[in-house]
N, C-alpha and C positions, 0 to 999 in steps of 0.2 A: 243765597245760602251756599257756602262753599266749605268743604272739609279739606284741610291741608295735611299731606303726609309729611309731618315734620320729624326728621330723623334725629331727634335730640331729646334727652331725658331732662325734664325741667327741674326736678328736685332729686336729692340723693335717695336712692331706692333700695329695696330689698332684692336679694338674688332671685333669679327666675325660678318659678315653681311649675312643675308639670301638672297638667289638669288631672283630676281624679279619674281612675279607670271605672268603667261600668261594672256593676256587680254581677251581671248575668250575661252569658254569651248567647248569641242567636241560636246555637245548637240546643241550648237548654230549653228554649221556648217550644220547640217542635214537639216535645213529648208532654206538654203541660196543658193541653186544651181539653176541657171537658166537652162532651158532645150532647147536644139536645136533640138533634135531628140528623141522622145519616142520610146522605143523598147518593153518593157514588164512592165505592171503595173496591175497585177492581170489577165491580158490577153494580147495576142500579139497585138501590135499596127498595124495599117493598113500598108500593104506592107511587114510585117515581117512573116517568116515561121519558124516553129519548125522542126529542122532537126537533133536532137541529137540521140545518140545511147544507152543512159542509160535508165533503168527503171525510169519512171517519171510520174508525174501528172502535166499537164500544162493547163492553161486556166480557172482554177476554184479558182482563188485567187493566193497567192504566189506559184511559181513553187516549186515542191518537187522532188529532184533529188537523185538517188542512184549512187554515184561515185565509188563504189567498182568495182573491176575487170577492172581497167583502163577505167572506163566509162567516158562519157562526154556529155555535152549539147551544141548544136550549134543553133544559131539564125541567119537566113539568110535573106538578103534583096538585091536582084539582081539589084535594081535600086537605091541603096544608093549613095548619092553624098553630097558634102559639106565639109566644113572645121570645125573641132571641137577642143575643148580644152582638152577633156578627156572623160573617161567613168565613170559613177557613177552607183552604184547599192547597194542594201541592201542584207545582207546575215545573216542567222541564222544557225549556225553550231551546231551539236549534242553536248550536254554537255560532257566535258571531252575529246573530240576528238582532240583538239588542232589545230594548223594551218595546213591547208590542201589544200587550193584552189589556183589555178593559172588561169589566163585569158590571152587570146591572140586574135589578129585579124587574119583573114585568107581570102583567095580568091581561086577561081578555078585555077588561074594561078600558076606559079612556085615561086612567091614571098614568101620569108620567113619573118615571123614576130617574134619578141622576145616573149618568154614565161615569163610572169610576175608572180612570186610567191607573193601573197598578203602579205604585211608587216604590222607591227603594226603601222608604221607612216602613212599608207594610210587609216587607219580605224578610225571611230568615233562612240562611243556608242550612240545609239538612243533609248535605253530602251527595256525592255521585251525580252532581249536576242538578239536583232537585232543590227547589226553594219552597218553603211554606209561606203562604200568604194569608194575612188576616185583614179583613175589611170590616170596620165597625158598622153596626146597624144604623148609627146616627148619620153615616155617609150614604149607605145604600137606601135607606128608607126614612129620610128626615122627618116626614110628616106622619109616620106610623100608619101608612095605608095598607090595606090587605093586598097580598100578592100570591101568585101561584106558580111562578117559574123563575129560573135563573138563566141568564143569557151571557155567554162568553163570546167576545168578538175581538178582532184586531182593530186598534184605533188608527192604524195607518196601513198603507199598502205593504204586503209582505210576500215572501216567496211561498212556494207550495211545500216547503219543508214542514214536516209534522211537528205539532206541539203536543206534548204529553201532559195530561191532567188526571189527578187522582186524589183520593181522600177528601172529597167534597162533603162538607157538613156545616150545619149551623151550630153555634155554641150558645150556651144559656146566657140570659141577660145578666148584667152585673147584679150581684147580690144573690144570684141563683147558681153560682159556680162559674159563670162566664169564662173568661180567660183565666184559668187556674194560675195563680201567681207563681213565678219562679223566684220571687224575692219577697220578704216580709219587711215591713217598715214600722217601727215603733215610734209613735208620736205622742205628744202630750199637750193638753190645753189647760192653762192655769187660770181657772175661773175665780180663784181666791185673790188674784192680783187686782190692784187698782186699774180701772179702765181708763185709758188715755184717749182723748178725743181724736177723731179722724176728720180732717178738713174735707168737706164735700167737694171742694174745688180741685181736688187732685184728679178728678175724672173729666178733665178738659180736653178739648180738641181745637183745631184751628180752622179758619176760613180757607176754603180752597175753590179756585175757579171751576174745577171739574166736580165739585161735590154735588151729589144727587140727593133729592129729598129722602130717599130710602136709606141713604148713608147716615142720616141723623137720628135714626130710630135705634139708638144703642144705649140710651140712658145718660148721655153726657150731661154734665151740670153747668159747664161754662165753655165759652168759645173765644178764641183770640184772633183779632185782626192783626196779622203779622206777616213776616217774610220780607225779602229784599225790596219788593216793589212798594211796600207801605212807607219806606223812607222817602218816597217821592210823590205821595198821594196829595192831590190838591183838593181839599175839602170844599173850597169855595166853588170850583167848577163842579165837584161832586162825582164826576165820572172819569177822572184822568189820573194816571200815574205812569211811571217809567219802569220798564221791565228790566233795566240794568243789564249786567253781563249775562243774566239768565237767557235773554233773548234780544240781542242786537241793540240794546240801549234805546228801545223805542218807547215813545209816548203812545199809549193805547187807551181805548175806552174800556172801562170796567163798570161793574155794578157799584153803586154808591154804598158808602158806609151805612146809610139809612136802611138799605135792603138787608145788610148784615144785622143791624139791630132788630129789624122786624122779624127776621128768621129766628134769631135767638129767642125773642119773646114768644114766638109761636111754639117753640120747643122747650120752653121753660128753662132756658140757659141764661146765665148772666153774661155780660159782655166785658171783654178785656181789649183795650184799644192801644195800638202802637202809634205813637205820634212821631212825625218827622222832626228830627233834631239835626239833620244833615245841613239844613239851611237853604235847600233848593227843592222845589216841587215842580211837577210837569205843568207847562204853560198851555198845552193843548193835547189833542189825541192823535196828532199826525207827525210830529217832528221826531227825528232820531239823532243820536249823539255823534255818529260817524257816517254821514251820508256819502255815498260813492261820488255823487255829483260835486262834492266839495273836496274830498280827500283822495279820490281815485280808487283804483282796483284794490280789493281786500281779499283775504283768504276765504271768507264766507260772506254771503248775503242772505237775507230773508227771502225765501222763494215767493212769498206773498207780498213782499214790499222790497223790490229789487234795489232800491236806493239805500236801504238800511244795511250797513256793513257791521262787521264784528270788531272793528277798530284795530285790526292786525293786517299789515301789508302782506302781499303774497310771499315775501321772503322771510316772514315770521317776526318782523320787527313791529312792536306796538306803535300806533300812531299817536302823536302828542295831541291831547284833546284841545279843542277850541274853547271859546268863552262859554260859561255855563248857560248864558241866556239863549244859546242855540235851541235848547230844549226846555229851559226852566225859568221860573221866576223866584225871587227871594222869598224865603219862609222863615222870618225871624221869630223869636219867642212870642211876640205879640200875635203873630198869625196863628200859632198853636193855641195861645190862650183864648182867643175868640172862638176857636173850634170847641175847646173843652167847655167853655161857658155855654155853648149852644146845645151840648149833648150831655151835660153833667148828670142829669137825672137818669141817664141810660147806661152809664159806664161804672163799672166796679173797680177795675185795675187799669192804670195808665202806664204803659211801657215807654221808657226813654229810648225810642228808636230800636233798630234791629241790627245787631252785630256790627257796631261802629268801627271796631278795629280791622274790619275787612273793607271799609269804604274805598280804599285806594285800589281795590280789585273790583268789587261789585259795582261801584258807582264812580269809576275813575274818570268818566266823562265830565263830572262836575267836582270831584274831589280826588285829584290824582295823587296828592301827597298822603302818606300814611298817618294815621291818628296816633298821637303820643299821649303819655300820661296827662300832660297839662291841658291839651285840647279836650280830651275826654272829660276831665273834671270841669273845665270852664263851661263847656256846652251843657253838661249835666246840671250844673248849678243854675245857669240862666233859664234853661227850659223847664226844669223842675219848679223854679220860682214862679214862672208864668202859669204852670198847671195848678200849683197850690193856690195862687191868687184867684184863678177862675173857679176852682172847686176845692174848698177847704176840706171836703170829705173824701176826696179821691185817694186811693191807695196807689202810691207811685212806686214803680219797680225799675231797677236797672242793675248793671250796665249792659245787659244782654250779651254777655261774653259768649262767643260762638263755640268754644270747645276748650280742651285741655291746654293748648298753648296760650289762649287768650285769658285764662285764669291767672297766669303768671307774667305775661309779657304784653307789650303794646304792639301796635302796627309798625311803629318805627323799629322796634326790636326785631320783628319778623323780617323787615326789609334788609336790615343790616346784618342779620344772622343771630340766632339765639345764643350762640357761644359768645359773641361779642356783647350782646344785650346793652348797648350804650344808653338807651333811655331808662332802663331799669337801674343801671348803675348810677345814673344821675339822680335817681330818687331813692337813694339809700339801699339799693339792691333788694328792695321790698317787692314781692310779687304784686302785680297790678291790682287784683281784686281787693286784698286787704288794705293796700295803700289808698285806693279809691274810697273804700268804706270809711276809713279814718278821716280822710279829708272832707267827705260829704257830711260826716257828723260834725266836724269842726265848723264847717260853713253853716250848718243848721243852727248850732249853738250860738254862733256869732250873730246871725241874722234874726234869731228867734222864730224862724220859719222851718217847719219840718219838711225836709226835701226828699226824704226816702222812707218807705215803709217796708219794702221787700227787696231782698237781693235776688236778682234774676240771672240765671245761667242757662245755657243750652247744653244738651248732652246727647251725643251719638256714639255708637260703638266705633272704635278705631281700627279693629282688625280687618284684614282684607276680606272683601265680599260680604261681610256681615250685614252692613246697611245697604242691602240690595234685595233682589228677588231670588237670589241663589238659594237652593234648597237641597244641595247634595249633602250626604250624611255628615261629612266633616264640618261644613259651614253651619249646618243646622245645630250640631252639638256646640260649636264655638259660639253661636249666637246666644244660646241659653246661658253659657258660662259668662259671657261678657256682661250680663246684667249684674253680676257680682261686683262690677266696678262702681255700682251705685252705693254699696253699703259695706262690703267685706274688706276689712283692713288686711287680711291675709292673702287676698287675691292679687297676684301680679298680672297686670293687664297683658294679654297675649297679642300685642301689637307693637308698633314702633314706640309706644309709651314705655313699655318694659318695666313698670314699677306699679305699686298699688295706687289706685286713684281714690278709693273710698269716698266718693264725691259728697254724699250727704253728711256724714260725720265731719269731714274736713270743712265743709262750708259752714256748718253750725259752729265749729271751733273758731273760724275766722269772724263770724258774726259776734260770738261771745267776747272775743278779744277786742273788737273794734267798734261795734255798735250794738250792745246787748238789747234784745227785745225785737229786733227786726225779724220778719218772716222770711221764708225761703221759697222761691218759685223756680220751677224748671220750665222755662218759657217755650222750649222745643225739646222733643225727644222722640225717638223712634228706633227700634232695633231691626227693622227690615223684615223680610220674609212674611209679609202680610197674608199671603195666600197659603202658607204652610203652617203646620201645627207648631213648628219651632218658633215661628213669629208670634203665634197666639200664646204660647207658653211664656215667651220672653215678655210679652205685653202684660200678661196676668201677673208674672213675678214682679215686674216693675211697679204696677199699681199697688200690689201688696206692700212693697218696700217703701213707696211714698207714704202710705198710711202709717207704717210702723216707725218711720224716721222723721216725723214732724214736718212734712212738706205742707206749705200753705196752699199752693196751687201748682198744677202741672198741666201742660198742653201738648197733647200728641200732635205730631206733624204728619199729615194734616188731619185726615179722618180715615179710620179703617173702612175699606169698602164693605158694603152690605153683605152679610152672610159669610164674611171671611173669618178665619180663625182669630185674627186680631180683634174683630168686632165682637166675637163671642167672649173674648177675654174681658172686654168692657161689660158685657151683659152678665158675666158671672158675678160682678160686683153691683150691677145696677138693675138687672131685670132677668134673673136666671129662670124664672118660671113663666115668663110671658105675662105676668099679672102684677108686676111691680115688686116682686121679691128681690131684696137687695142685701148687700153687706151692711151691717149696722154701723152706728155712729161712734163706737168706742172699741179700740182694739185691745186685746188681752194677749199676754205672752204665750208663746208656743215653742216647742222643740220638734225638730223633724230629723229624719234619717237621710243618708246620702241618696241623691237622685230624686229627692222629693222636697216640696215646701208645703207648709201649712200656715195659713193666716186665719185668725179667729177674731170675731167681733161680737159685741153684745149691745142690746138696746139699753136705754136709761133705766127702764123698770127692772132689768135684771132677769127677765123671764124668757128672753129670746136670744139664742146664740146662733150665728151663721159662720160656717167654716168654708174656706176656699182651699182645696188641696190639689197639688200639682204633681204629676208623675212625668219626669223628664226623660225616662227611658223610651226610646223609639220602638223597642221590640219586646219588652218584658212587662207583663202586668205585675202589679204590686198589691200584696195583701196588707192593707193599712190597719194596724191596731192602734187606735187613738184612745189614750187615757183621758176620759172626761169625768173622772171621779170627783174632782174638785167642783164640778158644776151641780152636784146633787142629783136628784132624780131626773132622768132624761126620758121623755116620751119617744115613741117610735120615730126615728128620723126620716125625713124626706130627702132623697138623694137625686141630684141632677148631674149628668155627666156629658161632657162634650169632648169628642176625639176626632172631629172633622164633620163635614156635611153642613146642613143649614138649620140645625136645631139642637137644643139640648135633649138628651134622652132621659126620661125619668127612670130611676132605678130604686134600689132598696138597700138598707143596711140594718144592722141589729145593734142595739145598745142594751147590754145587760151588765149589772154589777159595776157600773162605771167604766165599762169597756165598750167602745164603739168600733165595729168592724165593718169594713166595706172594701171592695176590690177596685183598684184604680187601673183602668185599661192603659195600655201603652200610649205614650204621648197624649195625656188627657188632662182636662180641667174638671174637677169634681166639686160641686157645691153641696154641703150638708146643712140642712135646715133643722135646728133643734129647738124644741119648746121644753121648758123646764117645769118640774112640778111645783117649785117654790122659787121666789126671787133670790138672786145672788146677794150675799151679804156685803161684798166688796163695793166700794164707792166708785164714782167716775168723776172725771174733770167736769166742772161746770162752765 
């Protein structure tokens, strides 16, 4: 898998548009917190004791703490009780010291509470060097355990310069006034509209070598066997593939596809299988494409397999590859057909290889020449025919286009230069994907064999640092905006693309024009930032857009780590209450305000509605006024909110006279579970 920074605009685009400004400033936040329990405000509140072990000055205004030498400040209240929404305090750190503070709850018992390192997205500048910090209870106390103390410490070695802390308090839980909103958002749910079906396969993930059993407990419905190495998987050996340019072109031993199927069955996931269409698969688990013993010194070698080089000489020149049989054996369509015949009762979707227009890079040891329009079509027809013969019921997906350039150009165009685009010009100057669709349909009509069921594309954000672990405020905000590239015709992509992508509507238009009735699959996608709330929000937004834009299946690359914000984005749709509570099977239209999104679903009976509501502001709570009057009588809603940590926090909301009100904490995913007094009159797709 490789993402190219191609500095060329593929299609004529719209002028650049600046991203929208946030509606609320950090300074506005500092005066909007309701207080449920005062702890320290120039002096200890009644019932609270100072029990720290650092040198400090307490009770004479802002506390002054020396956190050097693993010091800490502890505040204790043995009679503490109540339900809170989070902890708020102000801190003034020594100039030039940088981030240093962590906070946790604690108790005399053996319960363990998370240590929360204070992040930029939890802070708001309130002037004169002071910052106000808000940490949600979902992070501090994810398991809702009793506690009786607050502990402040430095998470790294620091100097003895004093840190000032003041205005320490707990705020009420959401629905009780929590973080009083500095902005209001009016939203609407149109229960009178026809309910359109949501494919359950949009909640898909991918197989990963490092996937742990606990990572799979997020309610995913389907899993894809995919990635670069699957282009060289030898199903007859069962345990061998080639790692391609991801890792020194090595044949290695892997878990068999049978294990993949078994794991999916155990977690009630259907299986999507990538078949090798490249024509070569690994012959063993020991060979490598560019052995040093054959080709001489190279820029890099595998530390664990010193003879395996990266195929680049010390002077930076690529080594011409040798014969493919150094690592591989032929894998013609018949080879794949026999595999599909042996597993056809276990496979739902069959993908025609992985990102073929990158083979001259990813698999250049066996396919050094770039893939053009004609080769892609020829291989697609031959291998799809073998798959269909082996399994008439398989759903075939292709062409696994790796990203924005691959939707419009071939590998030959990439090598020659996109401005020249010789291969595309030779094919009527038609973008690759619609050309391929039309030709595949023509081949199907001529042969009487249906060669394709699903258009398969990969999608990753193209802006700098977004598809990474970066979580600085600028990147975090950009990550969330980049999701608009999936659906928003007015959004000019803030990257080298520089024009609107609107991927899902665009691809539906190409399908309608070239092969009406095909489904659409996003075979790989990921917006990065898995460990940060911006990544969780981007994931939740993408899942909602897949549902409302008619996507047949989508596969996250690879799987969000357990208890990460991205994993909770999946659980918002698949298991928000820990008891199987999920987004329903039919979506209904909604409208939302700036800095928020709302997705609504209903069941077939029309008596149950589930909402997923997102607040994209990192520092401002939002009072959500949701018009649900078209839904009829609404019973008291159940509210579940995630804004970090390792669990959803149950909250509350009110629904009176067709108006649903709840508070959305900063950077949060909120699920609202509604039961109606009477069934909805509107119909749904059957």
